C-alpha positions as CSV (number, residue, x, y, z in Angstrom):
1,X,-28.8,-9.7,-31.9
2,X,-27.8,-6.2,-33.4
3,X,-30.9,-4.7,-31.8
4,X,-29.9,-6.3,-28.4
5,X,-26.3,-5.1,-28.5
6,X,-27.3,-1.5,-29.5
7,X,-29.3,-1.2,-26.3
8,X,-26.3,-2.3,-24.2
9,X,-24.0,0.7,-25.2
10,X,-25.8,2.7,-22.4
11,X,-24.4,0.4,-19.8
12,X,-20.8,0.0,-21.3
13,X,-19.5,2.1,-18.3
14,X,-20.9,-0.4,-15.8
15,X,-19.0,-3.3,-17.5
16,X,-15.8,-1.5,-17.2
17,X,-14.8,-2.2,-13.6
18,X,-15.7,-5.8,-13.9
19,X,-13.7,-6.3,-17.1
20,X,-10.5,-4.7,-15.5
21,X,-11.1,-7.0,-12.4
22,X,-11.2,-10.1,-14.6
23,X,-7.8,-9.0,-16.2
24,X,-6.1,-8.4,-12.8
25,X,-7.7,-11.7,-11.4
26,X,-6.2,-13.6,-14.4
27,X,-2.9,-12.1,-13.4
28,X,-3.0,-12.9,-9.7
29,X,-4.3,-16.5,-10.5
30,X,-1.5,-17.6,-12.9
31,X,0.7,-20.2,-11.7
32,X,4.1,-18.7,-13.0
33,X,4.9,-15.0,-13.5
34,X,4.4,-13.8,-17.2
35,X,7.5,-13.1,-19.2
36,X,6.9,-9.5,-19.8
37,X,9.4,-6.6,-19.4
38,X,8.2,-3.0,-18.6
39,X,4.7,-3.7,-17.6
40,X,4.1,0.2,-17.0
41,X,5.1,0.9,-20.4
42,X,2.7,-1.7,-21.6
43,X,-0.1,-0.4,-19.4
44,X,0.5,3.2,-20.7
45,X,0.3,1.7,-24.4
46,X,-3.0,0.0,-23.5
47,X,-4.6,3.1,-22.4
48,X,-3.6,4.7,-25.5
49,X,-5.3,2.0,-27.4
50,X,-8.4,2.6,-25.4
51,X,-8.3,6.3,-26.2
52,X,-7.8,6.0,-29.9
53,X,-10.2,3.3,-30.8
54,X,-14.0,3.7,-30.4
55,X,-15.0,0.1,-31.2
56,X,-16.6,-1.4,-28.1
57,X,-15.0,-4.8,-28.7
58,X,-11.3,-3.2,-28.9
59,X,-12.1,-1.2,-25.7
60,X,-13.2,-4.2,-23.9
61,X,-9.9,-6.0,-24.7
62,X,-7.9,-2.9,-23.8
63,X,-9.8,-2.7,-20.4
64,X,-9.1,-6.4,-19.7
65,X,-5.3,-5.8,-20.7
66,X,-5.1,-2.7,-18.6
67,X,-6.5,-4.7,-15.6
68,X,-3.8,-7.5,-16.1
69,X,-0.8,-5.1,-16.7
70,X,-1.8,-2.6,-14.0
71,X,-2.0,-5.4,-11.5
72,X,1.4,-6.7,-12.7
73,X,2.9,-3.1,-12.4
74,X,1.5,-2.8,-8.9
75,X,2.9,-6.2,-7.8
76,X,6.3,-5.3,-9.0
77,X,6.3,-1.8,-7.5
78,X,5.2,-3.2,-4.1
79,X,8.3,-5.5,-4.1
80,X,7.9,-6.6,-0.5
81,X,11.2,-8.2,0.9
82,X,10.9,-11.8,1.8
83,X,12.5,-14.7,3.7
84,X,12.6,-18.0,2.2
85,X,12.8,-20.3,5.3
86,X,11.8,-20.8,8.8
87,X,14.0,-19.9,11.7
88,X,14.0,-21.3,15.3
89,X,14.0,-18.6,18.0
90,X,16.6,-16.1,16.7
91,X,17.4,-12.9,18.8
92,X,16.0,-9.9,17.3
93,X,15.7,-6.1,18.0
94,X,12.8,-4.2,16.3
95,X,10.4,-1.3,16.3
96,X,6.5,-1.9,16.7
97,X,4.8,-0.6,13.6
98,X,1.4,-1.6,14.3
99,X,-0.6,-3.6,17.0
100,X,-3.4,-5.9,16.5
101,X,-5.7,-7.4,19.3
102,X,-7.1,-10.9,19.0
103,X,-9.2,-13.0,21.4
104,X,-6.2,-14.9,22.7
105,X,-2.9,-12.8,22.1
106,X,-1.7,-9.5,20.8
107,X,-0.3,-9.5,17.5
108,X,2.5,-6.8,16.6
109,X,4.1,-5.8,13.4
110,X,7.7,-5.7,14.1
111,X,10.2,-4.0,11.8
112,X,13.7,-5.7,12.0
113,X,16.7,-5.9,10.0
114,X,16.9,-8.9,7.8
115,X,20.4,-9.8,8.6
116,X,19.5,-10.3,12.3
117,X,17.7,-13.6,11.4
118,X,20.3,-14.5,8.6
119,X,23.6,-12.9,7.4
120,X,23.1,-14.0,4.0
121,X,19.8,-12.0,3.6
122,X,19.9,-8.5,2.0
123,X,20.4,-5.5,4.3
124,X,16.9,-4.5,4.3
125,X,14.1,-4.0,6.9
126,X,11.5,-6.6,7.1
127,X,8.0,-6.5,8.6
128,X,7.4,-9.6,10.8
129,X,3.8,-10.3,12.2
130,X,4.6,-11.8,15.7
131,X,2.2,-13.0,18.4
132,X,2.7,-12.1,22.1
133,X,0.8,-14.0,24.7
134,X,1.3,-11.8,27.8
135,X,0.9,-8.1,27.7
136,X,1.2,-5.7,24.8
137,X,3.5,-3.1,23.6
138,X,2.7,0.3,22.2
139,X,3.3,1.5,18.5
140,X,6.8,2.9,18.6
141,X,8.2,0.8,21.3
142,X,11.6,-1.0,20.5
143,X,11.5,-4.9,21.5
144,X,14.2,-7.2,22.1
145,X,13.6,-11.0,22.3
146,X,13.7,-14.6,20.7
147,X,11.2,-15.2,18.2
148,X,10.5,-18.1,16.0
149,X,9.9,-17.0,12.3
150,X,7.9,-18.8,9.6
151,X,7.9,-18.1,5.9
152,X,4.3,-17.3,4.8
153,X,2.6,-20.5,3.6
154,X,1.7,-20.8,-0.2
155,X,-1.5,-22.1,-1.3
156,X,-2.0,-26.0,-1.2
157,X,-4.9,-26.2,-3.8
158,X,-5.4,-24.6,-7.2
159,X,-8.0,-22.0,-5.8
160,X,-7.2,-22.2,-2.2
161,X,-6.2,-19.1,0.0
162,X,-2.6,-18.1,-0.7
163,X,-1.3,-16.6,2.5
164,X,2.0,-15.9,0.9
165,X,0.2,-13.7,-1.7
166,X,-1.8,-12.0,1.0
167,X,1.3,-11.3,3.2
168,X,3.1,-9.8,0.2
169,X,0.5,-7.2,-0.6
170,X,0.1,-6.6,3.2
171,X,3.9,-5.7,3.4
172,X,4.6,-8.7,5.6
173,X,7.8,-10.7,5.1
174,X,7.0,-13.4,7.7
175,X,5.1,-14.5,10.7
176,X,6.1,-16.0,14.1
177,X,5.8,-15.8,17.8
178,X,7.8,-14.6,20.7
179,X,9.4,-17.1,23.2
180,X,10.2,-14.3,25.6
181,X,10.9,-10.6,25.0
182,X,11.4,-7.2,26.8
183,X,10.6,-3.7,25.8
184,X,13.9,-1.9,25.9
185,X,12.6,1.5,24.8
186,X,8.9,2.7,25.4
187,X,7.2,5.5,23.3
188,X,4.3,7.5,25.0
189,X,1.0,6.2,23.5
190,X,-0.3,8.7,20.9
191,X,-2.0,6.3,18.7
192,X,-5.8,7.1,18.8
193,X,-6.8,3.5,18.3
194,X,-4.6,2.1,21.0
195,X,-5.8,4.9,23.4
196,X,-9.5,4.0,22.6
197,X,-8.6,0.1,23.2
198,X,-6.9,0.9,26.4
199,X,-9.7,3.0,27.8
200,X,-12.8,1.0,26.6
201,X,-11.4,-2.5,27.5
202,X,-14.3,-3.9,25.5
203,X,-14.3,-6.7,22.6
204,X,-17.4,-4.8,21.1
205,X,-15.5,-1.6,20.8
206,X,-12.4,-3.4,19.5
207,X,-14.7,-5.0,16.8
208,X,-17.3,-2.5,16.0
209,X,-15.4,0.8,16.5
210,X,-11.7,-0.1,16.0
211,X,-12.0,-2.7,13.3
212,X,-9.9,-5.3,14.8
213,X,-10.6,-8.6,13.0
214,X,-10.0,-11.5,15.4
215,X,-11.3,-10.1,18.8
216,X,-14.3,-12.2,18.8
217,X,-13.5,-15.7,20.1
218,X,-13.3,-18.2,17.4
219,X,-16.2,-20.3,18.8
220,X,-18.5,-17.2,18.8
221,X,-17.3,-16.2,15.3
222,X,-18.4,-19.5,14.1
223,X,-21.8,-19.2,15.6
224,X,-22.2,-15.6,13.9
225,X,-21.1,-17.1,10.5
226,X,-23.5,-20.0,10.8
227,X,-26.6,-17.7,11.2
228,X,-25.4,-15.4,8.2
229,X,-24.5,-12.3,10.3
230,X,-20.7,-12.8,10.6
231,X,-20.4,-9.7,8.4
232,X,-21.3,-7.2,11.3
233,X,-17.7,-7.9,12.6
234,X,-16.2,-6.5,9.3
235,X,-16.8,-2.8,9.3
236,X,-18.5,-2.1,6.0
237,X,-21.7,-0.8,4.5
238,X,-23.9,-1.7,7.4
239,X,-21.9,0.1,9.7
240,X,-21.2,3.1,7.5
241,X,-25.0,3.3,6.7
242,X,-25.9,3.4,10.5
243,X,-23.3,5.9,11.5
244,X,-23.9,8.0,8.3
245,X,-27.5,8.0,9.1
246,X,-27.1,9.0,12.7
247,X,-24.7,11.8,12.1
248,X,-26.9,13.2,9.2
249,X,-29.9,13.1,11.4
250,X,-28.0,14.7,14.4
251,X,-26.6,17.6,12.4
252,X,-29.7,18.1,10.4
253,X,-31.8,18.7,13.5
254,X,-29.0,20.9,14.9
255,X,-28.9,23.2,11.9
256,X,-32.5,23.3,11.5
257,X,-32.7,25.0,14.8
258,X,-30.3,27.6,13.8
259,X,-32.3,30.3,11.7
260,X,-29.4,32.0,10.5
261,X,-28.4,29.0,8.3
262,X,-31.7,27.7,7.3
263,X,-32.7,31.2,5.8
264,X,-29.8,31.0,3.4
265,X,-29.1,27.3,2.6
266,X,-31.2,24.0,3.2
267,X,-30.1,22.4,6.5
268,X,-29.3,19.2,4.8
269,X,-26.3,20.6,3.0
270,X,-24.0,21.5,6.1
271,X,-25.5,18.3,7.7
272,X,-24.2,16.1,4.8
273,X,-20.8,17.7,5.1
274,X,-20.5,17.3,8.9
275,X,-21.8,13.7,8.5
276,X,-19.2,13.0,5.8
277,X,-16.3,14.5,8.0
278,X,-17.6,12.2,10.8
279,X,-17.5,9.2,8.4
280,X,-14.1,10.0,7.6
281,X,-13.0,10.1,11.0
282,X,-14.7,6.7,11.7
283,X,-12.5,5.3,8.5
284,X,-9.4,6.3,10.1
285,X,-10.2,4.9,13.6
286,X,-11.5,1.6,12.2
287,X,-8.1,0.9,10.5
288,X,-9.0,1.7,6.7
289,X,-9.8,-1.9,5.6
290,X,-10.9,-2.6,2.1
291,X,-14.6,-3.2,3.1
292,X,-14.6,0.0,5.1
293,X,-13.0,1.9,2.2
294,X,-15.4,0.6,-0.2
295,X,-18.3,1.6,2.0
296,X,-16.9,5.2,2.8
297,X,-16.4,5.9,-1.0
298,X,-20.1,4.7,-1.6
299,X,-21.2,7.0,1.2
300,X,-19.2,9.8,-0.3
301,X,-20.8,9.3,-3.7
302,X,-24.2,9.3,-2.1
303,X,-23.5,12.5,-0.3
304,X,-22.1,14.1,-3.4
305,X,-25.0,13.1,-5.4
306,X,-27.3,14.6,-3.0
307,X,-25.6,17.9,-2.9
308,X,-25.5,18.1,-6.7
309,X,-29.1,17.0,-7.0
310,X,-28.3,13.8,-8.7
311,X,-29.6,10.2,-8.3
312,X,-28.3,9.0,-4.9
313,X,-28.3,5.1,-5.0
314,X,-27.2,3.9,-8.5
315,X,-25.3,1.2,-10.1
316,X,-23.0,3.8,-11.6
317,X,-21.9,5.0,-8.2
318,X,-21.3,1.5,-7.3
319,X,-19.2,0.9,-10.4
320,X,-17.3,4.2,-9.8
321,X,-16.4,3.2,-6.2
322,X,-15.4,-0.4,-7.6
323,X,-13.0,1.5,-10.0
324,X,-11.5,3.9,-7.4
325,X,-10.7,1.1,-5.1
326,X,-9.2,-1.1,-7.8
327,X,-6.9,1.8,-9.0
328,X,-5.8,2.3,-5.2
329,X,-5.1,-1.6,-4.8
330,X,-5.8,-3.8,-7.7
331,X,-5.2,-6.8,-5.4
332,X,-8.5,-5.9,-3.5
333,X,-10.4,-7.9,-6.4
334,X,-9.1,-11.2,-4.8
335,X,-10.2,-10.1,-1.2
336,X,-13.2,-12.1,0.0
337,X,-14.5,-9.1,1.8
338,X,-14.3,-6.9,-1.4
339,X,-16.2,-9.5,-3.4
340,X,-18.9,-10.0,-0.8
341,X,-19.5,-6.4,-0.3
342,X,-19.8,-5.6,-4.1
343,X,-22.0,-8.6,-4.7
344,X,-24.4,-7.6,-2.1
345,X,-24.4,-3.8,-3.1
346,X,-24.8,-4.6,-6.9
347,X,-27.6,-7.0,-6.1
348,X,-29.5,-4.7,-3.9
349,X,-29.2,-1.7,-6.3
350,X,-30.4,-3.9,-9.3
351,X,-33.5,-5.2,-7.2
352,X,-34.3,-1.8,-5.6
353,X,-33.3,0.4,-8.4
354,X,-36.7,1.2,-9.8
355,X,-38.4,1.4,-6.5
356,X,-40.7,4.6,-6.3
357,X,-41.8,6.3,-3.2
358,X,-45.2,5.5,-2.1
359,X,-47.2,7.3,0.7
360,X,-48.4,4.8,3.4
361,X,-50.3,4.7,6.6
362,X,-48.3,4.1,9.9
363,X,-49.4,0.3,9.9
364,X,-48.5,-0.1,6.2
365,X,-45.1,1.7,7.0
366,X,-44.5,-1.1,9.5
367,X,-45.4,-3.8,7.4
368,X,-43.4,-2.4,4.5
369,X,-40.3,-2.1,6.9
370,X,-40.6,-5.8,7.8
371,X,-41.1,-6.7,4.1
372,X,-38.1,-4.6,3.2
373,X,-36.0,-6.2,5.8
374,X,-36.8,-9.7,4.6
375,X,-36.4,-9.0,1.0
376,X,-32.9,-7.1,1.6
377,X,-31.8,-10.1,3.6
378,X,-33.0,-12.7,0.9
379,X,-31.2,-10.7,-2.1
380,X,-28.0,-10.2,-0.3
381,X,-27.9,-14.0,0.8
382,X,-28.6,-14.9,-2.9
383,X,-25.9,-12.7,-4.4
384,X,-23.2,-13.5,-1.8
385,X,-23.9,-17.3,-1.6
386,X,-21.7,-18.4,-4.4
387,X,-18.6,-16.4,-2.8
388,X,-19.4,-18.0,0.6
389,X,-19.4,-21.5,-1.0
390,X,-16.1,-20.7,-3.0
391,X,-14.1,-19.4,0.0
392,X,-15.7,-21.1,2.9
393,X,-17.0,-24.3,1.7
394,X,-20.4,-24.3,3.4
395,X,-24.0,-22.9,3.1
396,X,-25.5,-21.2,6.1
397,X,-28.9,-22.5,5.7
398,X,-30.6,-20.2,8.5
399,X,-28.8,-17.1,7.3
400,X,-32.0,-15.6,6.1
401,X,-33.7,-16.2,9.8
402,X,-30.6,-15.0,11.3
403,X,-30.5,-11.8,9.4
404,X,-34.1,-10.9,10.1
405,X,-33.9,-11.5,13.7
406,X,-30.5,-10.4,14.7
407,X,-29.6,-7.4,12.5
408,X,-32.4,-5.2,14.0
409,X,-30.8,-6.0,17.6
410,X,-27.5,-4.9,16.2
411,X,-28.9,-1.8,14.3
412,X,-31.1,-0.4,17.0
413,X,-29.3,-1.6,20.3
414,X,-25.9,-2.9,20.0
415,X,-24.4,-0.4,17.5
416,X,-25.6,2.8,18.9
417,X,-25.0,1.7,22.5
418,X,-21.3,0.5,21.7
419,X,-20.7,4.0,20.3
420,X,-22.1,5.9,23.0
421,X,-20.5,3.6,25.5
422,X,-17.1,4.1,24.0
423,X,-17.4,7.9,24.3
424,X,-18.2,7.5,28.1
425,X,-15.6,5.0,28.5
426,X,-13.0,7.5,27.5
427,X,-13.9,9.4,30.7
428,X,-13.8,6.4,32.8
429,X,-17.6,5.4,32.8
430,X,-18.4,1.8,31.6
431,X,-21.9,1.5,32.6
432,X,-23.3,1.8,29.0
433,X,-20.6,-0.9,27.6
434,X,-21.8,-3.1,30.5
435,X,-25.3,-2.9,29.4
436,X,-24.3,-3.5,25.7
437,X,-22.5,-6.6,26.7
438,X,-25.7,-8.1,28.4
439,X,-27.6,-7.3,25.1
440,X,-24.7,-8.9,23.1
441,X,-25.1,-12.0,25.4
442,X,-28.7,-12.2,24.8
443,X,-28.2,-11.8,20.9
444,X,-25.4,-14.5,21.1
445,X,-28.1,-17.0,23.0
446,X,-30.4,-16.5,20.1
447,X,-27.7,-17.1,17.5
448,X,-26.7,-20.3,19.4
449,X,-30.2,-21.6,19.3
450,X,-30.5,-21.0,15.6
451,X,-27.0,-22.4,14.8
452,X,-28.0,-25.5,16.6
453,X,-30.9,-26.2,14.6
454,X,-30.6,-29.4,12.2
455,X,-28.5,-28.8,9.1
456,X,-27.5,-25.3,10.0
457,X,-24.3,-25.5,8.1
458,X,-24.3,-27.6,4.8
459,X,-20.8,-28.6,3.7
460,X,-20.2,-28.1,0.1
461,X,-17.7,-29.5,-2.4
462,X,-14.8,-27.3,-3.6
463,X,-15.9,-24.6,-6.1
464,X,-13.4,-23.9,-8.8
465,X,-12.4,-20.6,-10.1
466,X,-14.1,-21.6,-13.4
467,X,-17.4,-22.3,-11.9
468,X,-17.3,-19.1,-9.8
469,X,-16.5,-17.1,-13.1
470,X,-19.5,-18.5,-14.9
471,X,-21.7,-17.6,-11.9
472,X,-20.3,-14.0,-11.7
473,X,-20.8,-13.4,-15.4
474,X,-24.5,-14.8,-15.0
475,X,-25.1,-12.2,-12.4
476,X,-23.6,-9.5,-14.5
477,X,-26.0,-10.4,-17.5
478,X,-28.8,-10.2,-15.0
479,X,-27.8,-6.9,-13.6
480,X,-26.3,-4.9,-16.4
481,X,-28.1,-6.3,-19.6
482,X,-30.7,-3.8,-20.7
483,X,-33.8,-5.4,-22.0
484,X,-35.0,-4.1,-25.5
485,X,-38.5,-3.0,-25.8
486,X,-39.6,-5.9,-27.9
487,X,-42.7,-8.2,-28.3
488,X,-40.4,-11.2,-28.7
489,X,-40.5,-13.0,-25.3
490,X,-37.0,-14.3,-25.6
491,X,-35.6,-10.8,-26.5
492,X,-37.6,-9.1,-23.8
493,X,-36.2,-11.5,-21.1
494,X,-32.6,-11.7,-22.7
495,X,-30.9,-11.0,-19.3
496,X,-32.6,-13.7,-17.5
497,X,-32.0,-16.2,-20.3
498,X,-28.2,-15.3,-20.4
499,X,-27.9,-15.4,-16.5
500,X,-29.6,-18.9,-16.4
501,X,-27.3,-20.2,-19.3
502,X,-24.2,-19.0,-17.4
503,X,-25.1,-20.2,-14.0
504,X,-26.4,-23.6,-15.5
505,X,-23.2,-24.2,-17.3
506,X,-21.2,-23.4,-14.1
507,X,-23.4,-25.5,-11.8
508,X,-23.0,-28.3,-14.3
509,X,-19.1,-28.2,-14.1
510,X,-19.7,-27.9,-10.3
511,X,-21.7,-31.1,-9.8
512,X,-19.8,-33.3,-12.3
513,X,-16.3,-32.4,-10.7
514,X,-14.1,-35.2,-9.2
515,X,-12.2,-35.3,-6.1
516,X,-8.4,-35.8,-6.2
517,X,-7.0,-39.2,-5.0
518,X,-3.5,-37.8,-4.0
519,X,-2.2,-34.6,-2.7
520,X,1.4,-33.4,-2.4
521,X,3.0,-30.2,-1.1
522,X,5.6,-28.4,-3.2
523,X,8.5,-30.0,-1.4
524,X,6.8,-33.4,-1.1
525,X,7.3,-33.7,2.6
526,X,3.8,-34.0,3.1
527,X,1.3,-36.1,1.0
528,X,-2.2,-37.4,1.5
529,X,-4.1,-40.3,0.0
530,X,-7.7,-40.5,-0.5
531,X,-8.9,-43.8,0.9
532,X,-12.6,-44.4,0.6
533,X,-13.3,-40.6,0.5
534,X,-11.2,-40.0,3.6
535,X,-7.7,-38.6,3.8
536,X,-4.6,-40.4,5.2
537,X,-1.3,-38.8,5.5
538,X,2.3,-39.9,5.5
539,X,2.8,-37.7,8.7
540,X,0.2,-37.0,11.5
541,X,1.8,-33.7,12.1
542,X,3.8,-31.2,10.1
543,X,4.5,-27.8,11.5
544,X,6.0,-26.6,8.3
545,X,2.9,-27.4,6.5
546,X,0.3,-26.8,9.1
547,X,-2.3,-25.3,6.8
548,X,-2.0,-28.0,4.2
549,X,-4.1,-30.4,6.6
550,X,-7.0,-28.0,6.7
551,X,-6.8,-26.9,2.9
552,X,-7.0,-30.5,1.8
553,X,-9.7,-31.5,4.1
554,X,-11.7,-28.6,2.8
555,X,-10.9,-29.5,-0.8
556,X,-12.1,-33.0,-0.1
557,X,-15.2,-31.8,1.6
558,X,-14.3,-33.6,4.7
559,X,-14.7,-32.4,8.2
560,X,-11.3,-32.2,10.0
561,X,-10.9,-34.7,12.7
562,X,-9.0,-34.0,16.0
563,X,-6.3,-36.4,15.0
564,X,-4.9,-37.0,11.4
565,X,-4.9,-40.6,10.1
566,X,-1.6,-42.0,9.1
567,X,-1.1,-43.9,5.9
568,X,1.1,-47.0,6.5
569,X,4.4,-46.7,4.7
570,X,7.3,-49.5,4.8
571,X,10.3,-47.6,5.9
572,X,9.5,-44.5,3.9
573,X,8.3,-46.5,0.9
574,X,4.6,-46.4,0.0
575,X,2.7,-47.9,-2.8
576,X,-0.7,-46.5,-3.8
577,X,-2.9,-48.4,-6.2
578,X,-6.0,-47.2,-8.0
579,X,-8.1,-48.8,-10.7
580,X,-6.4,-46.6,-13.5
581,X,-3.0,-45.7,-12.1
582,X,-0.5,-46.6,-9.5
583,X,1.9,-44.3,-7.6
584,X,5.0,-44.9,-5.3
585,X,6.0,-42.3,-2.8
586,X,9.6,-42.4,-1.2
587,X,10.0,-40.0,1.8
588,X,13.8,-40.6,2.7
589,X,17.0,-40.9,1.0
590,X,17.4,-44.6,1.8
591,X,14.0,-45.6,0.3
592,X,15.1,-43.8,-2.8
593,X,18.5,-45.4,-3.1
594,X,17.2,-48.9,-2.4
595,X,14.0,-48.7,-4.8
596,X,14.6,-46.3,-7.5
597,X,15.9,-48.6,-10.1
598,X,13.3,-51.3,-9.6
599,X,10.4,-48.8,-9.5
600,X,11.6,-47.2,-12.8
601,X,11.6,-50.6,-14.5
602,X,8.1,-51.6,-13.1
603,X,5.6,-50.9,-15.9
604,X,2.8,-51.0,-13.5
605,X,4.0,-47.9,-11.7
606,X,2.7,-44.7,-13.4
607,X,4.1,-42.0,-11.1
608,X,6.9,-41.4,-8.8
609,X,6.9,-38.8,-6.0
610,X,10.0,-38.3,-3.9
611,X,11.0,-35.8,-1.1
612,X,14.4,-35.3,-2.9
613,X,14.9,-34.1,-6.5
614,X,15.8,-37.3,-8.1
615,X,17.2,-37.7,-11.6
616,X,16.7,-41.0,-13.5
617,X,17.4,-41.7,-17.1
618,X,15.0,-44.5,-17.2
619,X,11.8,-42.8,-15.9
620,X,11.8,-39.1,-16.4
621,X,8.2,-39.4,-17.4
622,X,7.2,-41.0,-14.1
623,X,8.9,-38.7,-11.7
624,X,6.6,-35.8,-10.5
625,X,7.8,-32.3,-9.3
626,X,5.9,-29.4,-7.7
627,X,2.9,-29.3,-5.6
628,X,0.2,-31.6,-7.2
629,X,-3.0,-33.2,-7.1
630,X,-4.0,-36.5,-9.2
631,X,-7.4,-37.2,-10.0
632,X,-9.1,-40.6,-10.6
633,X,-8.6,-40.5,-14.4
634,X,-4.9,-39.7,-14.0
635,X,-5.2,-36.1,-14.6
636,X,-2.3,-34.1,-12.8
637,X,-3.1,-30.5,-11.6
638,X,0.3,-29.0,-10.6
639,X,0.4,-26.3,-7.7
640,X,3.2,-24.2,-9.0
641,X,4.4,-21.4,-6.6
642,X,6.6,-19.4,-8.7
643,X,5.2,-15.8,-8.4
644,X,6.9,-12.7,-6.8
645,X,5.2,-13.5,-3.5
646,X,6.6,-17.2,-3.4
647,X,10.2,-17.0,-2.4
648,X,10.4,-20.7,-1.4
649,X,13.4,-22.7,-0.2
650,X,15.0,-24.9,-2.7
651,X,14.0,-28.5,-2.6
652,X,16.7,-31.0,-1.4
653,X,18.7,-32.6,-4.3
654,X,19.7,-36.3,-4.6
655,X,21.8,-37.1,-7.6
656,X,20.8,-40.9,-7.8
657,X,20.7,-42.3,-11.3
658,X,18.9,-45.4,-12.1
659,X,20.1,-46.8,-15.3
C-alpha cells in the first residue's frame, strides 16, 4: 500500500479541484445553513493550514474545508434580494436588464423596486424574470404593466433541481409573466447580441452563435436529447474547437503568405493569438455561460501551451480550468452543464492521453478518422451517462449512433454555414441561412427516425447523490490513479480495481433503493400517495406547486400523464394505510378541528400531516412538519428548505389543542 501511495504524489494537483468541489457540493447540498460566523476568515485560516503543513492527508482536508467555506463565503456575498410569496398582477415600472429569446415567448430580466409589489419589502431593486408573449423590448427600455410574480420554487425531492437556488445564484428574485404592458421609454439598440438576433431572424443563429438556451422548440429538443446530441445546443467544447480550428487555419494560411512575418517568427504564433481573440469575441457574443467559459479556458490553456512549447492536451490543463471556474463561481459545480463538460473532457484526455502520432496512408487516415469518431462518442457517452441518469432520469440508448451520424453533419455543414450565413444576414442576405435551415431539417428527419426506434429512451429510477458520488470517485480512481510498475497483477491494475469497487458499491445502493409511498410539499398543501406504483394527489392542479408534479413523477420513475389522478378524501380528511404504517392527512381547518383528538388517540395511526401548523399535547410524535417523503419501512426523509436562497412564506398556524 505504501508503494502505491508513493506513486500518487505526482498526481496530487489533479485531485485538488475535485476535493474542493466535493467540499462546495457538500455545502450546497445541506438541508439547513451551517451555524458558522465569519466564513471568509475561516477560509483564510484554512488556506494558512494548507500552506503550513506538507502532509498530503492534512492538505486534502484543508482543500475540502476550503471548498466548503469558499462556497459559503461566496453565497453570503451574493446575497440576492428575495420575495417570499406570489403576487397577482401587480403594477410595476422597471428597466430591462437582459433579454432572452425562447421558442414561444421573450423573457426579459426586469429591474424593479421591491416596494412596488409589497410595501413591507425592503427598499431594494429586484431582478424579476418575466415572460412576454407578443413583441419584445430592448435592453435599457423602461416598461410599465401588470405582472404576475412567483416566488422561485424550492426542491421537492432530496436531490431534485432546486430552482430557488439556481435563481439566487443567477441574481433573480422571482419569475412571472405580463398580462399587459407598454414601453414608456425606449433606448436605441446597442447590444450586439440583440442586433444580430434582429438581423438574422434565425433560430440556428440564436442557438449556435448567440447561445440562447430555449429557442429550439421543446418537441425538437426532446428528439435531439434522445439521440444523444442535445449538447450541440449548449455552446461548449464542441463549438469552441470548431471555431478555434477554423480561425487558426484561416490566420495561419494568411500569415504564411506574408514573407515579412514568416522570416522572423513561425506563422502559427500570430495565428494562435488572432484565433484566441476571435474565441474571446465568440465567448462574449454567446452570453458567457459556464460551459462556454470552461471551453474558452481550455482553449486558452491549449493555445498558451503551444506558444510555450508545452504539452497541449493534458489532464493538468483540464484541472487548472476546473479550478479557475470554481474560483470565479463555486456554484458552477452544481451545474449539470459543468458536470457533463468536465466528465467528457477528463474521460477523453485519460483515454487519448498516450496516443502517439502515426504516419498513415490516405485510406488508413479515413479509416482512422471513422474509428476516432466512434471511439470519442463512446468514451464521452460512458463518462457522461451517470450524470444524464442522475439529472434527467433516462438513458439515450441510441446516443452512440446519433453522435456518429449527426455530429459530422453539424461539424462540416451546419456550424460553418450558420456562422457564414449570420455574417451575410447582417448585410441583409439570408440565402445561406435558408440553405442551412434545409440541412437542419434533413438532420432533424434523421434524428426523428432514430428517436422512433424501439426503446430509444429507457426511463431510469431516481439516482441519489450518494450513488453519484461513488460513481464519480470510481471514475477519479480510474483516471487519476498512477499504476505502479509491479509484477503483482493486483497492484499493477489498482486503478481498475478501485474503480470497479466504487462503482459496484454505488450500483448496489442504486438497485436496492425503494420508492417512497407518500410525498408532501413544505406547506403540505399538495401531497401524493403511491398506489400500486402510481401517484395519486389530493389536488389535480396546484399552480403554487406546479413543478412538484413533475418532480414526484420523475422520482417515482413514472411517465407524467396528461391529467393527474385525484386521491379520494372525505371532506378534506384522508386515511392512507400501508403494511407497516398508517397516515392521516387533513387539508382544511374543519377536518383538523373535528378529527384531531380522535386521530391522536388512535394507536393505529403512526403519522399525521396537516395543512396548518397544529399543536397537540397528546401526539407530538405523530405530527410531521416540513416537506417530506415516507418509505415503505417507515423511514422519513425531510425536505427542509432553510438556506439563504429559501425565503419561504410562513405556514398557516392553527392553535388547536387535543388533550
